[in-house]
N, C-alpha and C positions, 0 to 999 in steps of 0.2 A: 504494501501498500506508499501511496506516494507520502508526502511529506508536505501539506500547501502552508507557502507564506501569506496568500493569500483568503479573502473571501471578498464574495457579493455582497452589497446593503439588503438588506430587504425591500427597503425604499429609495424609490430614486434607483442613478446608473451611480458605476463605480466602483471600486473594489477597497476594502477596509487591511492597514495590513494586520497578522491572528502568529503572528511568526515573531522572532528574532534579524534572522536573513530578512523579512519583505519589510520589517522598519528603515533598516537598512540603507534596503530599493529606496524606498522612503522620502529619507533625508539623501541618501544620491542622487535624487532627484531634483529634492527641492534646494539640494549647495547647484547641483548643475542648472537651475533654471537664474539662478543669484548670480551666477557667474555670468549663464546666456543676457543679462540686463544686463552686465555689466557687459561686455564686448557689444553690446548691439547699443551705450549710446543712451540704455532708460535715467538713469539716475542722477543724468549731464542738460537735459533736456528743458531745465530752464534757462540754456543760455542760448539758445534761439532762437529761429525763425519759427512760427507754426508750422508750416509744409513740411520740416525738417523734421518738427514735434512729430508732425501724424505720418511722417516713413521709417522714425523710429519705430514710434509702438506697433504702425504695421508690422515690421518686419519682429517685434519681439514677439506677437503673436502667432507666426506663423511659426519662427520657432520655437516658444513654446509647442505648437500642439506637435509639431513634426515628432521634435525629444518624446514629450509622452508620448503619442501614439506609440514610440520608436519602444518602451518600455514596454509597456502593457503588448505588447506585439509577444517581444522578446522574455516576458514572463508569464505566459495566457495560460500555459499547461504549470501552474504553480499557485489557479489561482482555483478554488476550491466552490464550484458550482459556473451557474453558464452566465460567463460573459455577452449572449447576442451578438457577437461578429462577428 
């Protein structure tokens, strides 16, 4: 029987960590998103024009979606329950 790292939520979409490995992946994802925000310049948008702000935020949202979907795809075998994808 495989050891699951995550379980699906009873209400809504998403998964919740249920083991140490799951929490480590969740923390790694959060740190990755913070690094992406720093690389994309999200923390410095107050210094630039409005068009650059829109481009920066759009780039960060796109990068965040890619990293989040990649994480879910990589660890979908470690989820207890159906993901629905």
